[in-house]
C-alpha positions as CSV (number, residue, x, y, z in Angstrom):
1,M,109.2,96.3,78.8
2,G,112.4,98.3,78.3
3,K,114.0,101.7,78.7
4,N,113.0,104.6,76.4
5,G,114.7,104.4,73.0
6,T,115.1,100.6,73.0
7,G,112.8,100.0,70.2
8,K,109.6,98.9,71.7
9,T,107.4,101.1,69.5
10,T,109.5,100.4,66.5
11,L,108.9,96.6,67.0
12,L,105.2,97.0,67.0
13,K,105.4,98.9,63.8
14,I,107.5,96.1,62.2
15,I,104.9,93.6,63.4
16,S,102.0,95.6,62.1
17,G,103.7,96.4,58.7
18,L,104.0,100.1,59.3
19,E,107.8,100.0,59.3
20,M,109.4,98.5,56.3
21,N,113.0,99.9,56.8
22,F,114.6,97.0,58.5
23,T,116.8,94.0,58.1
24,G,115.0,90.6,58.3
25,I,111.8,89.0,57.6
26,T,108.4,89.0,59.2
27,N,105.8,86.4,58.4
28,I,102.5,87.4,59.8
29,S,99.3,86.3,57.9
30,K,96.8,87.5,60.5
31,H,94.4,90.4,60.9
32,I,96.1,93.0,63.1
33,S,94.6,95.9,64.9
34,A,97.0,98.3,66.6
35,L,97.3,101.4,68.8
36,I,100.8,102.6,68.2
37,D,102.2,106.0,69.4
38,N,99.7,108.9,70.2
39,P,96.3,108.2,68.6
40,V,95.4,110.5,65.8
41,F,91.9,111.4,64.8
42,I,90.0,113.8,62.5
43,N,89.8,116.6,65.0
44,D,86.9,118.3,63.6
45,F,84.9,115.2,63.6
46,T,83.1,114.1,66.7
47,G,84.1,111.0,68.4
48,R,81.0,109.2,67.0
49,E,81.9,110.4,63.4
50,N,85.5,109.2,63.9
51,I,84.1,105.7,64.9
52,E,81.9,105.8,61.9
53,Y,84.7,106.8,59.6
54,L,87.3,104.3,60.9
55,L,85.2,101.2,61.6
56,D,83.0,99.1,59.5
57,K,79.3,99.1,60.4
58,E,79.4,95.7,62.1
59,F,82.1,96.9,64.7
60,R,80.6,100.2,65.7
61,P,78.2,99.0,68.4
62,R,81.1,97.3,70.1
63,A,83.1,100.5,70.0
64,I,80.2,102.5,71.5
65,E,79.7,99.9,74.1
66,T,83.4,100.3,75.2
67,I,83.1,104.1,75.1
68,N,80.2,103.9,77.4
69,N,82.0,101.7,80.0
70,L,85.0,104.0,79.8
71,G,82.9,107.0,80.8
72,V,83.2,109.1,77.6
73,T,79.6,108.9,76.6
74,N,78.9,112.5,77.4
75,Y,81.5,113.6,74.9
76,L,80.8,111.2,72.0
77,D,79.1,113.9,70.0
78,K,81.5,116.5,70.7
79,Q,84.5,117.4,68.4
80,V,87.6,115.3,69.2
81,K,89.7,118.4,69.2
82,K,88.0,119.3,72.6
83,Y,89.0,116.0,74.1
84,S,91.7,115.6,76.8
85,Q,94.6,113.2,76.2
86,G,92.9,110.6,78.4
87,M,89.6,110.8,76.4
88,R,91.6,110.5,73.1
89,Q,93.2,107.5,74.5
90,K,89.9,105.9,75.5
91,L,88.5,106.7,72.1
92,A,91.5,104.9,70.4
93,I,91.3,101.8,72.6
94,A,87.5,101.5,71.9
95,I,88.2,101.5,68.2
96,V,91.2,99.3,68.2
97,L,89.5,96.6,70.4
98,A,86.1,96.6,68.5
99,T,87.5,94.9,65.4
100,N,87.7,91.1,65.3
101,A,91.5,91.1,64.8
102,D,93.6,88.0,65.5
103,I,96.4,90.1,66.9
104,I,96.1,93.3,69.0
105,L,99.0,95.6,69.5
106,L,98.8,98.1,72.3
107,D,101.5,100.7,72.9
108,E,101.2,102.2,76.4
109,P,97.3,101.6,76.5
110,F,97.0,103.0,80.0
111,N,98.7,106.3,79.3
112,S,96.6,109.2,80.7
113,V,93.8,106.7,81.6
114,D,92.2,106.7,85.2
115,N,92.3,103.7,87.6
116,D,88.7,102.5,86.8
117,S,89.2,102.6,83.1
118,T,92.5,100.9,83.5
119,M,90.8,98.0,85.2
120,Y,88.1,97.8,82.6
121,I,90.7,97.8,79.7
122,I,92.5,94.9,81.5
123,S,89.2,92.9,81.6
124,L,88.9,93.5,77.9
125,I,92.4,92.2,77.2
126,N,91.7,89.1,79.3
127,Q,88.4,88.6,77.3
128,L,90.4,88.8,74.1
129,K,92.9,86.2,75.4
130,S,90.1,83.8,76.4
131,K,89.0,84.0,72.7
132,N,92.5,82.8,71.7
133,K,93.5,86.4,70.4
134,G,97.1,87.5,70.5
135,V,97.7,90.6,72.6
136,I,101.1,92.4,72.7
137,V,101.3,95.2,75.1
138,V,104.1,97.7,75.5
139,T,104.0,99.4,78.9
140,H,105.9,101.3,81.5
141,N,102.9,100.7,84.0
142,L,103.7,97.6,86.0
143,T,101.0,98.1,88.7
144,R,98.9,95.2,87.4
145,I,101.0,93.7,84.7
146,Q,100.9,90.1,86.1
147,S,97.0,90.3,86.1
148,Y,96.8,90.2,82.2
149,C,100.3,89.1,81.0
150,D,101.2,85.5,80.5
151,K,104.7,86.2,79.5
152,I,106.8,89.3,80.2
153,F,109.8,90.3,77.8
154,T,112.5,92.9,78.1
155,L,113.9,94.6,75.0
156,K,117.6,95.5,75.3
157,N,120.3,96.1,72.7
158,G,117.9,94.8,70.0
159,F,117.2,91.6,71.7
160,L,114.0,90.2,73.3
161,E,114.6,88.2,76.4
162,L,111.9,86.3,78.6
163,Y,111.8,88.0,81.9
164,N,111.6,85.4,84.8
165,K,112.9,87.5,87.6
166,T,110.9,89.7,90.1
167,L,109.8,93.0,88.4
168,E,111.3,95.0,91.3
169,N,114.7,94.3,90.0
170,I,114.0,96.5,86.8
171,F,111.4,98.9,87.8
172,Q,110.2,100.7,90.9
173,E,106.7,101.9,91.4
174,Y,105.9,105.0,93.4
175,R,102.9,106.9,94.7
176,I,103.8,110.7,94.8
177,Q,101.4,113.1,96.6
178,F,101.6,116.9,95.8
179,E,100.3,119.8,97.7
180,T,98.0,121.1,95.0
181,E,96.3,120.0,91.9
182,H,98.4,122.5,90.0
183,D,101.6,120.6,91.1
184,L,100.2,117.4,89.9
185,I,99.3,118.7,86.5
186,E,102.8,120.3,86.1
187,A,104.5,117.0,87.2
188,Q,102.5,115.3,84.5
189,S,103.8,117.7,81.9
190,I,107.4,117.3,83.2
191,L,107.3,113.5,83.2
192,G,105.2,113.2,80.0
193,E,107.3,110.2,78.7
194,Y,106.2,108.0,81.6
195,T,102.8,106.3,82.1
196,I,101.1,108.0,85.0
197,E,98.0,106.9,86.9
198,C,96.2,109.7,88.8
199,E,94.5,108.3,91.9
200,D,93.0,111.6,92.9
201,Y,93.6,115.3,92.1
202,R,96.9,115.4,94.0
203,T,98.3,111.8,93.8
204,M,100.1,110.0,91.0
205,L,101.2,106.5,90.6
206,I,104.3,106.1,88.4
207,S,106.7,103.4,87.5
208,F,110.3,103.9,86.3
209,N,113.7,102.4,86.1
210,S,115.2,101.1,89.3
211,G,117.5,103.8,90.8
212,S,116.0,106.7,89.0
213,L,114.2,108.3,91.9
214,S,116.7,111.0,92.7
215,N,116.6,112.1,89.1
216,I,112.9,112.2,89.0
217,I,112.7,114.4,92.2
218,K,115.2,116.8,90.6
219,R,113.0,117.1,87.5
220,L,110.1,117.8,89.9
221,S,111.9,120.6,91.8
222,S,109.3,123.2,90.6
223,C,106.5,121.1,92.1
224,T,105.7,120.9,95.8
225,I,105.7,117.2,96.9
226,T,104.3,116.3,100.3
227,N,104.8,112.5,100.3
228,I,106.4,109.8,98.4
229,Y,105.7,106.0,98.9
230,E,107.5,103.2,97.3
231,N,104.9,100.4,96.4
232,K,106.1,96.9,97.4
233,I,104.4,93.6,97.0
234,N,104.0,93.3,100.7
235,G,102.9,97.0,101.3
236,E,104.2,100.6,101.1
237,N,107.4,102.1,102.2
238,K,107.4,105.8,102.9
239,I,110.4,107.7,101.5
240,E,111.7,110.3,103.9
């Protein structure tokens, strides 16, 4: 975990070998599979063709199975350029998790992904852990973080620290309800740097740094908000 710009994605790039411009030494002799930054595909290829291009034959059935369980089956034979951001994210996750890698790096894996798919991805992460695979997840979405993370670290000023305090001290989680679907879509665009879960066509679940609520509301001034609830361990607290 960590604020934007603290180097979370850069750290994943160093671990994966994609970033070589740094001072220090990494010593990793393991097979790594990684989803870092926004997923990139050959847009004129279909989802199936991207899977066939990016994966060895032995791993393709596993990717197709994941795609089926993530609800993208009907779009598998359509060009990726017609995919929504959430569908591209699901395709990327299916490809990354299909390989038999020793270490899996996931950069905001729940970004633009619906609730049911989030639960399924968490189950896949836990399956990998049970097979002694190492999984490193960068996320702003703390909704279910303790259901799949054994250790939680914060990255601040270039240092990783094991986090042993309650998560509420760093992040707050809110459920924001909007008047219309258009308001929700506009809010997603405005808050694009955050991980947002959409519970229905008017409701988003979002986590951000503690004390940032007033700034978030100012940024959403063009959207009509009907209700805001702060999620607590022991229930919800409605914000007047």
